[in-house]
C-alpha positions as CSV (number, residue, x, y, z in Angstrom):
1,X,-32.3,73.0,3.2
2,X,-33.8,75.7,5.8
3,X,-33.6,77.7,3.0
4,X,-35.9,75.5,1.1
5,X,-39.0,75.8,3.4
6,X,-40.4,79.0,2.6
7,X,-42.4,78.7,5.7
8,X,-39.5,79.9,7.5
9,X,-38.4,83.1,7.5
10,X,-34.5,83.1,8.5
11,X,-32.5,85.7,10.5
12,X,-28.9,85.4,10.4
13,X,-26.5,87.3,12.8
14,X,-23.2,87.6,11.3
15,X,-20.0,90.0,11.6
16,X,-20.8,93.3,10.1
17,X,-17.9,92.8,7.7
18,X,-18.9,89.6,6.4
19,X,-22.4,90.7,5.5
20,X,-21.8,90.9,2.0
21,X,-20.1,87.4,1.4
22,X,-22.9,85.5,3.7
23,X,-25.4,87.3,1.4
24,X,-23.8,86.1,-1.4
25,X,-23.3,82.7,-0.1
26,X,-26.8,81.9,1.7
27,X,-29.3,85.1,0.2
28,X,-32.6,84.0,-0.4
29,X,-36.1,85.6,-0.6
30,X,-36.6,84.4,2.9
31,X,-33.0,84.8,4.2
32,X,-32.7,88.4,6.1
33,X,-28.6,88.9,6.7
34,X,-28.2,91.2,9.9
35,X,-24.6,92.7,10.5
36,X,-23.7,93.0,14.0
37,X,-20.8,94.2,15.7
38,X,-19.6,90.7,17.4
39,X,-16.4,91.8,18.0
40,X,-17.6,94.1,20.9
41,X,-16.7,92.7,24.3
42,X,-19.9,92.4,26.9
43,X,-20.6,96.1,28.7
44,X,-21.0,94.1,32.2
45,X,-17.9,93.2,34.0
46,X,-19.9,90.3,36.2
47,X,-20.7,88.8,32.9
48,X,-16.7,88.5,32.1
49,X,-16.4,87.0,35.4
50,X,-19.0,84.5,35.2
51,X,-17.8,83.6,31.7
52,X,-14.2,82.9,33.4
53,X,-15.8,80.8,36.0
54,X,-17.6,78.6,34.0
55,X,-14.4,77.9,32.0
56,X,-12.6,76.6,35.1
57,X,-15.1,75.3,37.3
58,X,-15.1,72.6,34.7
59,X,-12.7,69.9,35.9
60,X,-11.7,68.0,32.6
61,X,-8.2,67.4,31.8
62,X,-8.1,69.8,28.9
63,X,-8.9,72.5,31.6
64,X,-6.8,71.6,34.2
65,X,-3.9,71.8,31.3
66,X,-4.7,75.3,30.8
67,X,-5.5,76.6,34.0
68,X,-1.9,75.5,34.7
69,X,-0.4,77.0,31.6
70,X,-2.1,80.3,33.2
71,X,0.1,80.1,36.3
72,X,3.2,79.1,34.4
73,X,3.2,81.5,30.8
74,X,0.8,84.1,31.5
75,X,1.7,84.6,35.5
76,X,-1.9,84.9,36.0
77,X,-1.8,83.3,39.6
78,X,-5.7,84.2,40.5
79,X,-6.8,82.0,38.0
80,X,-4.7,79.3,38.9
81,X,-5.7,79.2,42.4
82,X,-9.4,80.3,42.3
83,X,-9.6,77.3,40.3
84,X,-9.2,74.5,42.8
85,X,-12.1,75.7,45.0
86,X,-14.2,76.4,42.1
87,X,-14.1,72.8,40.2
88,X,-14.3,71.3,43.9
89,X,-17.8,73.8,44.9
90,X,-19.4,73.0,41.4
91,X,-19.1,69.5,41.5
92,X,-22.5,69.9,42.9
93,X,-25.4,70.0,40.2
94,X,-27.5,72.6,42.7
95,X,-24.1,75.2,42.9
96,X,-23.9,74.7,38.7
97,X,-27.8,75.6,38.6
98,X,-27.3,78.8,40.8
99,X,-24.2,79.5,38.8
100,X,-26.3,79.6,35.7
101,X,-29.2,81.6,37.6
102,X,-25.9,84.3,38.2
103,X,-24.9,84.1,35.0
104,X,-28.7,84.9,33.9
105,X,-29.0,87.8,36.4
106,X,-25.9,89.4,35.5
107,X,-26.1,89.2,31.8
108,X,-27.0,92.4,29.9
109,X,-30.4,91.3,28.4
110,X,-31.0,94.4,25.9
111,X,-28.3,94.0,23.4
112,X,-30.8,92.5,20.9
113,X,-33.8,94.0,22.0
114,X,-34.3,96.0,18.8
115,X,-34.0,92.5,16.5
116,X,-36.5,90.8,19.0
117,X,-38.9,93.6,18.6
118,X,-38.7,94.0,15.3
119,X,-39.0,90.1,14.0
120,X,-40.5,88.6,16.9
121,X,-39.1,85.2,16.7
122,X,-40.9,82.3,17.1
123,X,-36.8,80.3,17.7
124,X,-33.6,81.0,18.5
125,X,-31.0,78.9,17.1
126,X,-27.5,79.2,18.8
127,X,-25.0,77.7,16.6
128,X,-21.7,77.4,19.0
129,X,-23.5,76.9,22.9
130,X,-20.0,77.7,24.3
131,X,-19.4,81.3,22.5
132,X,-19.6,84.2,24.5
133,X,-21.5,86.1,21.6
134,X,-23.9,83.1,21.4
135,X,-24.3,83.1,24.9
136,X,-25.2,86.6,25.1
137,X,-27.9,85.9,22.4
138,X,-29.4,83.5,24.3
139,X,-29.8,85.1,27.7
140,X,-31.7,88.1,25.6
141,X,-33.7,85.3,24.3
142,X,-34.4,83.9,27.6
143,X,-35.4,87.6,29.0
144,X,-37.7,87.8,25.9
145,X,-39.4,84.3,26.4
146,X,-38.4,83.2,23.1
147,X,-37.4,79.2,23.1
148,X,-33.7,78.1,22.2
149,X,-32.4,75.2,19.9
150,X,-28.5,75.0,20.1
151,X,-25.7,72.9,18.8
152,X,-22.3,71.9,20.0
153,X,-19.9,73.0,17.5
154,X,-16.9,70.9,17.6
155,X,-15.8,67.9,19.1
156,X,-13.4,69.5,21.3
157,X,-16.3,72.1,23.0
158,X,-17.6,70.5,25.9
159,X,-14.5,69.2,27.7
160,X,-12.1,72.4,26.9
161,X,-14.5,75.7,27.0
162,X,-16.2,75.0,30.4
163,X,-19.4,74.8,31.7
164,X,-22.2,75.3,29.3
165,X,-23.6,78.7,30.8
166,X,-27.0,78.1,29.8
167,X,-29.4,74.5,29.2
168,X,-31.7,75.2,25.8
169,X,-34.7,73.7,25.5
170,X,-33.2,71.4,23.0
171,X,-29.8,70.4,22.0
172,X,-28.1,69.1,19.0
173,X,-25.1,67.1,19.4
174,X,-22.8,65.2,16.7
175,X,-22.3,62.2,18.5
176,X,-22.7,59.7,21.3
177,X,-20.0,60.8,23.3
178,X,-20.3,64.1,23.0
179,X,-24.2,63.2,24.2
180,X,-22.6,61.8,27.4
181,X,-20.8,65.2,28.0
182,X,-23.5,67.5,28.0
183,X,-25.2,65.1,30.2
184,X,-22.5,64.4,32.8
185,X,-20.1,67.8,32.8
186,X,-23.5,69.8,31.8
187,X,-26.7,68.4,33.3
188,X,-28.1,68.5,30.0
189,X,-31.3,66.3,30.6
190,X,-30.9,63.0,28.1
191,X,-34.3,63.4,26.4
192,X,-33.5,67.3,25.4
193,X,-30.5,66.1,23.5
194,X,-30.8,65.0,19.6
195,X,-27.8,63.5,17.9
196,X,-27.4,64.5,14.5
197,X,-24.0,64.0,13.2
198,X,-21.7,66.3,11.4
199,X,-23.2,68.3,8.8
200,X,-20.1,69.5,7.4
201,X,-19.3,65.7,6.4
202,X,-22.2,65.1,4.4
203,X,-20.3,66.3,1.1
204,X,-17.6,63.8,2.1
205,X,-19.7,61.0,1.8
206,X,-20.0,61.1,-1.9
207,X,-16.4,60.8,-2.0
208,X,-14.1,62.9,-4.5
209,X,-15.7,65.2,-7.2
210,X,-12.7,64.5,-9.7
211,X,-10.3,61.8,-10.4
212,X,-6.5,61.6,-9.1
213,X,-4.8,62.7,-12.4
214,X,-6.9,65.9,-12.5
215,X,-6.1,67.0,-8.7
216,X,-2.4,66.1,-9.1
217,X,-2.5,68.5,-12.2
218,X,-4.8,71.1,-10.7
219,X,-2.3,71.4,-7.7
220,X,1.0,71.1,-9.5
221,X,1.9,67.9,-8.5
222,X,4.7,65.2,-9.8
223,X,2.3,62.0,-11.3
224,X,4.8,59.5,-10.4
225,X,4.9,60.7,-6.8
226,X,2.9,59.7,-3.5
227,X,1.3,62.3,-1.6
228,X,1.3,63.3,2.1
229,X,-0.6,66.4,3.6
230,X,0.7,68.1,6.6
231,X,-1.8,70.4,8.3
232,X,0.7,72.8,10.6
233,X,0.3,73.1,14.2
234,X,0.1,76.9,14.3
235,X,1.1,79.7,16.7
236,X,-1.8,79.7,18.8
237,X,-1.0,76.1,20.0
238,X,2.7,76.0,20.5
239,X,5.2,78.8,22.0
240,X,8.1,80.2,19.7
241,X,6.8,78.2,16.9
242,X,9.6,76.6,15.0
243,X,8.6,73.6,14.8
244,X,6.1,73.7,11.6
245,X,9.0,75.1,9.4
246,X,10.9,72.0,10.7
247,X,8.5,69.4,9.5
248,X,7.9,71.0,6.0
249,X,11.8,71.3,5.7
250,X,11.5,67.3,7.0
251,X,8.9,65.8,4.9
252,X,10.5,67.9,1.6
253,X,13.2,65.2,1.8
254,X,10.8,62.5,1.6
255,X,10.1,60.8,-2.1
256,X,6.5,62.3,-2.1
257,X,4.7,65.4,-3.0
258,X,3.7,67.3,0.3
259,X,0.9,69.3,0.4
260,X,1.1,72.0,3.5
261,X,-2.9,72.7,4.0
262,X,-2.8,76.2,6.3
263,X,-5.3,77.0,8.7
264,X,-7.8,79.7,7.7
265,X,-7.8,81.1,11.2
266,X,-4.4,79.9,12.8
267,X,-1.4,81.9,11.8
268,X,2.1,80.2,10.9
269,X,4.2,83.6,11.2
270,X,7.6,81.7,10.8
271,X,6.2,80.8,7.3
272,X,4.8,84.0,6.2
273,X,6.1,84.7,2.7
274,X,8.5,81.7,2.3
275,X,8.8,79.6,-0.7
276,X,7.4,76.0,-1.1
277,X,10.4,73.4,-1.2
278,X,10.5,71.2,-4.2
279,X,7.7,68.5,-4.4
280,X,5.6,70.7,-1.8
281,X,2.9,72.7,-2.7
282,X,1.7,75.5,0.1
283,X,-2.2,75.9,0.2
284,X,-3.3,78.4,2.3
285,X,-7.3,78.7,2.0
286,X,-9.7,81.4,3.5
287,X,-11.3,84.7,2.5
288,X,-10.2,87.8,4.3
289,X,-12.3,90.1,5.7
290,X,-9.2,92.6,7.3
291,X,-6.0,92.9,5.7
292,X,-3.4,90.8,7.3
293,X,-5.8,89.2,9.6
294,X,-5.8,85.1,9.2
295,X,-8.2,84.6,12.5
296,X,-11.2,86.1,11.0
297,X,-11.2,84.4,7.6
298,X,-13.9,82.3,6.5
299,X,-13.9,78.9,3.8
300,X,-15.5,78.7,0.7
301,X,-17.1,76.0,-1.0
302,X,-13.8,75.5,-2.8
303,X,-11.5,75.7,-0.1
304,X,-13.7,72.7,1.4
305,X,-14.0,70.5,-1.3
306,X,-10.1,71.2,-2.1
307,X,-9.7,69.6,1.3
308,X,-11.7,66.7,0.7
309,X,-9.4,65.6,-2.2
310,X,-6.1,66.4,-0.3
311,X,-7.3,63.8,2.3
312,X,-8.5,61.3,0.1
313,X,-5.5,61.3,-2.4
314,X,-3.2,61.4,0.6
315,X,-1.2,58.5,1.6
316,X,-1.1,59.9,5.3
317,X,-2.5,62.9,6.9
318,X,0.1,64.6,9.5
319,X,-1.1,67.3,11.8
320,X,-0.9,68.4,15.5
321,X,-3.9,69.1,17.5
322,X,-6.2,69.9,14.4
323,X,-9.4,69.0,13.0
324,X,-8.3,68.0,10.2
325,X,-7.2,65.0,12.2
326,X,-10.7,64.2,12.8
327,X,-11.7,64.9,9.3
328,X,-9.2,62.7,7.7
329,X,-10.4,59.6,10.4
330,X,-14.0,60.3,9.0
331,X,-12.7,59.7,5.4
332,X,-10.5,56.4,7.1
333,X,-7.1,58.0,6.2
334,X,-4.4,57.5,8.9
335,X,-3.1,60.1,11.0
336,X,0.4,60.9,12.0
337,X,0.8,63.7,15.0
338,X,3.8,65.3,15.1
339,X,5.5,65.4,18.7
340,X,8.9,66.6,18.2
341,X,10.9,69.9,17.7
342,X,13.7,70.9,16.4
343,X,15.1,71.8,19.7
344,X,14.8,70.1,23.0
345,X,11.2,71.0,25.0
346,X,9.5,70.4,28.0
347,X,6.3,69.4,28.6
348,X,4.7,72.5,28.8
349,X,7.1,74.1,26.4
350,X,6.3,71.9,23.9
351,X,3.0,70.5,21.9
352,X,2.8,67.3,23.9
353,X,0.7,68.8,26.6
354,X,-2.0,69.3,24.0
355,X,-2.2,65.9,23.1
356,X,-3.2,65.1,27.1
357,X,-6.5,67.0,26.0
358,X,-9.6,64.9,26.7
359,X,-10.6,64.7,23.3
360,X,-6.9,63.8,21.6
361,X,-6.1,61.8,24.8
362,X,-9.2,59.3,23.4
363,X,-8.0,59.3,19.8
364,X,-4.4,58.5,20.7
365,X,-5.5,55.7,23.5
366,X,-8.0,54.1,21.0
367,X,-5.0,53.9,18.4
368,X,-6.9,56.2,15.8
369,X,-4.1,58.6,16.0
370,X,-0.1,57.8,15.5
371,X,2.7,59.6,17.6
372,X,5.7,60.7,15.7
373,X,8.5,61.1,17.9
374,X,10.9,61.9,16.2
375,X,11.4,62.4,12.2
376,X,12.5,58.9,12.1
377,X,9.3,57.7,13.7
378,X,7.6,60.0,11.0
379,X,8.8,57.9,8.3
380,X,8.4,54.8,9.8
381,X,5.0,55.3,10.2
382,X,4.4,56.9,6.9
383,X,6.4,53.5,5.7
384,X,4.2,51.5,7.7
385,X,0.7,53.3,6.0
386,X,2.0,52.9,2.9
387,X,2.7,49.0,2.7
388,X,-0.8,48.5,4.7
389,X,-3.3,51.5,4.6
390,X,-6.1,49.6,6.6
391,X,-3.8,49.2,9.6
392,X,-5.6,51.1,12.7
393,X,-8.9,51.0,10.9
394,X,-10.5,49.6,13.5
395,X,-9.3,52.1,15.9
396,X,-10.8,55.1,13.3
397,X,-13.9,53.3,13.3
398,X,-13.9,53.7,17.0
399,X,-13.2,57.4,16.9
400,X,-15.6,57.8,14.2
401,X,-18.6,56.3,16.1
402,X,-17.6,58.5,19.2
403,X,-17.3,61.6,17.9
404,X,-18.7,62.0,14.2
405,X,-21.6,60.1,14.9
406,X,-23.9,59.0,11.9
407,X,-21.9,58.9,8.6
408,X,-24.8,58.7,6.0
409,X,-24.5,61.8,4.4
410,X,-28.1,63.0,6.0
411,X,-26.6,65.2,9.0
412,X,-27.5,68.0,7.5
413,X,-31.0,67.1,7.0
414,X,-31.4,65.9,10.6
415,X,-30.4,69.1,11.7
416,X,-32.8,71.2,9.3
417,X,-35.8,69.1,10.7
418,X,-34.7,69.4,14.4
419,X,-34.9,72.9,13.9
420,X,-38.1,72.9,11.8
421,X,-40.2,70.6,14.1
422,X,-38.7,73.1,17.3
423,X,-40.1,76.0,15.5
424,X,-43.4,74.9,14.8
425,X,-43.9,73.4,18.3
426,X,-41.4,74.6,20.5
427,X,-43.2,73.9,23.5
428,X,-43.3,70.3,22.7
429,X,-39.3,70.1,22.8
430,X,-37.7,67.2,25.1
431,X,-36.7,69.5,27.7
432,X,-39.8,71.7,28.5
433,X,-42.5,69.0,27.4
434,X,-46.2,70.0,28.0
435,X,-48.5,68.5,30.6
436,X,-50.7,66.9,27.7
437,X,-48.1,64.4,26.9
438,X,-47.2,63.1,30.0
439,X,-47.1,59.5,28.5
440,X,-44.0,60.2,26.6
441,X,-42.0,61.6,29.6
442,X,-39.8,58.6,31.1
443,X,-40.9,58.3,34.9
444,X,-38.4,57.8,37.5
445,X,-39.1,54.0,37.6
446,X,-39.4,52.1,34.8
447,X,-40.6,48.9,34.7
448,X,-39.7,45.9,32.3
449,X,-42.5,46.5,29.9
450,X,-41.6,50.3,29.5
451,X,-38.0,49.6,28.8
452,X,-39.3,47.2,26.0
453,X,-41.9,49.9,24.5
454,X,-39.4,52.5,24.7
455,X,-35.8,51.5,24.0
456,X,-34.6,55.1,24.1
457,X,-35.0,55.2,28.1
458,X,-32.5,52.4,28.5
459,X,-29.9,54.2,26.1
460,X,-30.0,57.3,28.2
461,X,-27.0,56.2,30.4
462,X,-24.3,54.3,27.5
463,X,-21.6,54.1,30.2
464,X,-22.7,50.1,30.2
465,X,-22.1,47.1,32.5
466,X,-23.5,48.4,35.6
467,X,-20.7,49.0,37.9
468,X,-18.5,51.0,35.6
469,X,-15.3,49.3,34.9
470,X,-12.8,52.0,35.6
471,X,-9.0,50.7,36.3
472,X,-9.4,46.8,36.7
473,X,-10.7,46.5,40.2
474,X,-14.0,45.0,39.4
475,X,-13.4,42.7,36.4
476,X,-9.7,41.6,38.3
477,X,-11.8,39.9,41.1
478,X,-13.9,38.1,38.6
479,X,-11.1,36.5,36.6
480,X,-9.4,35.5,40.0
481,X,-11.8,33.1,40.2
482,X,-13.2,32.7,36.6
483,X,-10.1,30.5,35.3
484,X,-11.4,27.6,32.9
485,X,-11.5,29.8,29.8
486,X,-13.7,26.7,28.6
487,X,-16.5,26.6,30.9
488,X,-19.8,28.2,30.7
489,X,-20.0,31.9,31.6
490,X,-23.2,34.2,32.3
491,X,-23.2,37.8,32.7
492,X,-26.6,39.0,33.5
493,X,-27.8,42.4,32.9
494,X,-25.2,43.3,30.8
495,X,-26.2,46.2,29.1
496,X,-23.9,47.0,26.2
497,X,-21.9,44.4,27.3
498,X,-18.7,45.4,28.8
499,X,-18.0,42.7,31.0
500,X,-18.7,40.1,28.4
501,X,-16.2,41.8,25.9
502,X,-13.3,41.6,28.5
503,X,-14.4,37.8,28.6
504,X,-14.2,37.5,24.9
505,X,-10.8,39.5,25.4
506,X,-9.2,37.2,27.8
507,X,-10.0,34.2,25.5
508,X,-13.2,32.9,27.4
509,X,-14.9,30.5,24.5
510,X,-18.4,30.1,26.2
511,X,-20.0,33.7,26.9
512,X,-23.6,34.2,27.3
513,X,-25.8,36.6,28.6
514,X,-29.6,37.7,29.4
515,X,-31.3,40.8,29.8
516,X,-34.5,42.6,30.3
517,X,-33.7,44.5,26.9
518,X,-31.1,44.2,23.8
519,X,-28.6,46.9,24.4
520,X,-25.3,44.9,23.9
521,X,-22.5,46.3,21.6
522,X,-19.3,46.1,22.8
523,X,-18.9,42.4,22.5
524,X,-18.4,40.5,19.4
525,X,-22.5,39.3,19.0
526,X,-21.3,36.4,16.7
527,X,-19.5,34.8,19.9
528,X,-21.8,35.7,22.5
529,X,-25.2,33.9,23.4
530,X,-27.8,36.1,24.3
531,X,-31.7,35.9,25.4
532,X,-33.8,38.5,26.3
533,X,-35.3,37.6,30.0
534,X,-37.5,39.0,32.3
535,X,-34.8,38.3,35.4
536,X,-37.4,38.9,37.8
537,X,-40.1,36.4,36.7
538,X,-39.3,34.3,33.6
539,X,-37.2,31.2,33.7
540,X,-33.7,31.5,32.1
541,X,-33.3,29.2,29.0
542,X,-30.4,27.0,30.1
543,X,-30.7,23.6,31.7
544,X,-29.9,23.1,35.2
545,X,-25.8,23.2,36.3
546,X,-25.2,24.7,33.1
547,X,-22.4,27.7,34.2
548,X,-19.4,27.4,35.9
549,X,-19.5,31.4,36.8
550,X,-22.3,33.9,36.9
551,X,-21.9,37.9,37.0
552,X,-24.7,40.5,37.7
553,X,-22.9,44.0,37.9
554,X,-25.3,46.3,40.2
555,X,-28.9,44.9,38.4
556,X,-29.8,43.6,41.8
557,X,-31.0,47.1,43.0
558,X,-33.1,47.7,40.0
559,X,-34.8,44.2,40.3
560,X,-39.0,44.1,41.4
561,X,-37.9,40.3,42.0
562,X,-34.4,39.6,42.5
563,X,-34.9,36.6,45.1
564,X,-36.7,34.8,42.1
565,X,-33.4,35.8,40.2
566,X,-31.3,34.5,43.0
567,X,-33.1,31.2,42.7
568,X,-32.6,31.2,39.5
569,X,-29.0,31.9,39.4
570,X,-29.0,28.8,41.7
571,X,-30.8,26.7,39.8
572,X,-28.3,26.9,36.1
573,X,-24.8,26.7,38.2
574,X,-23.0,24.1,38.5
575,X,-22.2,23.0,42.3
576,X,-19.4,25.0,43.6
577,X,-19.7,27.6,40.8
578,X,-19.2,31.5,41.8
579,X,-21.6,33.7,41.8
580,X,-20.2,37.6,41.8
581,X,-23.2,39.9,42.7
582,X,-22.3,43.8,42.9
583,X,-24.3,46.5,44.7
584,X,-24.4,50.1,45.6
585,X,-22.9,50.4,48.8
586,X,-26.3,50.9,50.9
587,X,-23.9,50.8,54.3
588,X,-21.8,53.8,53.2
589,X,-21.7,56.7,56.4
590,X,-23.1,59.2,54.0
591,X,-26.5,56.7,53.5
592,X,-26.4,56.1,57.1
593,X,-26.5,59.8,57.8
594,X,-29.1,60.7,55.4
595,X,-31.6,57.7,56.4
596,X,-31.3,59.1,59.8
597,X,-32.2,62.2,58.5
598,X,-34.4,61.8,55.6
599,X,-35.5,58.4,55.9
600,X,-34.1,58.0,52.7
601,X,-30.9,56.8,50.8
602,X,-29.0,58.8,48.4
603,X,-28.5,56.0,45.8
604,X,-31.8,55.0,46.3
605,X,-33.5,58.7,45.2
606,X,-36.8,59.7,43.2
607,X,-34.9,60.4,40.1
608,X,-33.5,56.8,39.7
609,X,-34.2,53.6,38.6
610,X,-33.0,51.9,42.3
611,X,-35.8,50.2,44.3
612,X,-34.6,47.3,46.1
613,X,-32.5,47.7,49.1
614,X,-30.4,44.7,50.6
615,X,-29.6,45.1,54.7
616,X,-27.3,42.7,55.8
617,X,-29.8,40.2,57.5
618,X,-32.1,40.4,54.2
619,X,-29.3,39.5,52.2
620,X,-28.3,36.7,54.7
621,X,-31.2,35.1,54.8
622,X,-32.2,35.0,50.8
623,X,-29.0,34.7,48.9
624,X,-26.9,32.8,51.5
625,X,-29.6,29.9,51.8
626,X,-28.1,29.5,48.4
627,X,-24.6,30.5,48.2
628,X,-21.7,30.5,50.4
629,X,-20.1,34.0,51.0
630,X,-16.5,33.7,49.8
631,X,-15.5,37.2,50.2
632,X,-16.9,41.0,50.4
633,X,-14.9,43.3,48.2
634,X,-15.0,47.2,48.8
635,X,-14.6,49.4,45.9
636,X,-14.2,53.0,44.9
637,X,-14.1,54.7,47.9
638,X,-15.2,58.0,48.2
639,X,-17.8,60.9,49.5
640,X,-19.5,61.2,46.0
641,X,-21.8,64.0,47.6
642,X,-19.0,66.1,48.7
643,X,-18.0,69.5,47.3
644,X,-14.3,68.4,48.1
645,X,-13.8,64.9,46.1
646,X,-10.2,66.0,46.1
647,X,-10.2,63.7,49.4
648,X,-11.5,60.6,48.1
649,X,-8.3,59.0,47.2
650,X,-7.1,59.1,51.2
651,X,-10.4,57.3,51.9
652,X,-10.1,53.2,53.0
653,X,-12.2,51.1,50.8
654,X,-14.4,49.7,53.5
655,X,-18.4,49.8,54.5
656,X,-18.0,52.8,55.4
657,X,-16.5,55.1,52.7
658,X,-16.8,52.6,49.8
659,X,-19.4,53.2,46.9
660,X,-20.0,49.6,45.7
661,X,-20.2,46.3,47.4
662,X,-19.1,43.0,45.2
663,X,-19.9,39.9,47.0
664,X,-18.4,36.8,45.7
665,X,-20.7,33.8,46.2
666,X,-19.8,30.0,45.8
667,X,-23.0,27.8,45.0
668,X,-24.1,25.5,47.8
669,X,-26.6,22.9,48.4
670,X,-30.0,24.0,49.7
671,X,-29.6,20.9,52.2
672,X,-26.6,22.7,53.6
673,X,-28.7,26.1,54.8
674,X,-27.8,26.8,58.6
675,X,-24.9,24.0,58.6
C-alpha cells in the first residue's frame, strides 16, 4: 500500500543475502533495497550490557521464568542474581527513563551514517521495536534528529523480550491489550499509541481461495478423512526434543489426515529426514538463504496461503507455544496445546513452563486454548471439538479482541495511513505535539464536558471499574452485604463495567449503572440499565428509595461535587440500604510524609484526574450525616512508590500501609444525624 503512494520514496534495510528476494517481492520504482550486514553484533560492549539490563529489569512472568532458566540450565548465575535488584530498582519510571538515556549515550550512533547522509529521510519506520538491530537504527535516527514511528511485531514481545529501549514518537500496536502493556510496562504515552490490528490477517479475512476438495487433492490427502493440523514445538522451546516425533506418531494412529506444518525458523532435528507416516503430510515452508540453516528462512506468499487453508479445513489445530495458535483463534478454529512427553519430565525440563508465559497464560485462562496433558486427553478433546466445533468460541473471541485487534481486513490500510500521515507531518505526532495545537492535548484534569467531547481520553485507561478487582477483596466485600439477587443495585461510575459484570454473573437480576460517559463493555448490555448522568450536578433518573445497594468504586476523588452525589445516593436508596464507597487511601504513610515535605499527596498529583481529598472530619460531617459507618476496610497494602515492592506482601492492610479504603455505609434518616 505504501508502494502505491508515488510521493513516497521507500528505503528498505534487509539482510544482504536476502536483497534479491526482497527486490523481487517488493521492488518498485519508488522502492530502494539496501543490503546490510545485520548479523554483525554491536561493536560496543556497553550496548550489549544495556540490552541485557533492559531484558531483565522487566518483571513479567515470562521474564521471571527465563531468568530462572538461565540459572538452572545455562548456569549463568550472574544474570539470575543481578536481575533481582534490576527489576526492583527499575520499577521507578524515573530510573527507567535514566536507563534509556544511558542506552542512547552508549549506543553506536554512526553505524548507518552513510545511509542517513545519502537519503536524508523524513522519518524512520522501526518494524520491530525490541529487535537489537532495529534499536540500533532507532538510536542512529535519534542522533540524526529523524523522527521515528515503530511497531510491536508480535503478541508476546512486550512481556517476553524486556523493556522498550527507546520511546518512538508514534507506536503502532495490534490490539488494546498490547497497548496497555506499552503504557504500563514501558511508559509509552497513551496518545502516542495507535491500534491498527494485524496486517498479516487481512488476507485471512477474505477466507479460502480454493475449495476443500481442491486443497485435499493438492496436498495428497484422503478425501474421506477429516483433517488435523499439527505445528511442532521445535528444538528452541524444549530440551532434548523427542516430543514432536512422539506427537506425530500418536496422531498418525488417528482416523484423520494429519498435516505437520514445520516452523520456517525453528528446527526439529529429531525429524530431519524423517518420512511421513501413513495419512500424514509434512509441510516444510520457507525459502532458504543459508544452506542447512532453518532459522534464516522467509515465508513466501504461497506458504502463507497454504497455512490459511490448512487451518480453515482442519477440525482442530494442535501445537505448542506457537503463533499458529493465534492464527487459528483468528480464524475461530479450536486449539489444543500439547502438554505431554514420551518420557517423564519436570516443569522446567518439559514444555509446561512455556505455557506460563504471560500471553499464553492469558489464552489458557480465558479458555481459548485447551491443554492436552496426555494422548488420551488429546483424542478426547479432538472428539469433543468434532462434535461441537463452536465449543470455546466465546473464549476465542475474547482472545481475538485482546491480541488480534480489529479484524475487518483493513489493518494494512491503517498502518499505511499512519506511516503516510507521520511522514507528511511527523512533528504533529501524538508524543511530540506542537505547541500550536494545545486544544488537542489532554489536560491533567478533564471536566465532564471534556470527557464527552473527547471520548478517546476516557478510554486511555482500559483497566476499568475504578478500584482494580484483583483477587476477590473488593467485590467480596460487596457480596457480603448484597444478598438479595432480586433487589435493585446501582453501580456509580462503572467505566467498562467490571463490577456490573460480576453482579450479572452472580445472578443479580436488577442491575443499573450511571456514569459521566458511556464506556461500558464488559457486562451484558441487554440486561443492564445504563444512564448518562453528570453526578456532580444532575439528578439521577430514579424515584426516591429505589435501590437496596449502591456502589462507587474509586470515583469520589474524581468528582467536583461529591457532596451533591452523596445526597443523591441517599435519595435513591431504600432505608437501611448499603452504600459501598471506595477511595485511594490518603492516610497512607507515604502520603503523610510527602504532604509534610511538599504539601501534596502522591495519589493527587499534577498528572492525574484526582481532585477531591476526604479528610476524616470532612467525611464525617458530610457522608456520615446521611449514612451510618458499618465497616472500614483497608485493601492492597504496599509502598507503591518504593523501589522494593517485594516487601509489600509483608505489610499490614491498615490505615498506614493500605492503598485503598472501602467504606461500607448504611442509609439512615437525616433526622437521626448526631444521635
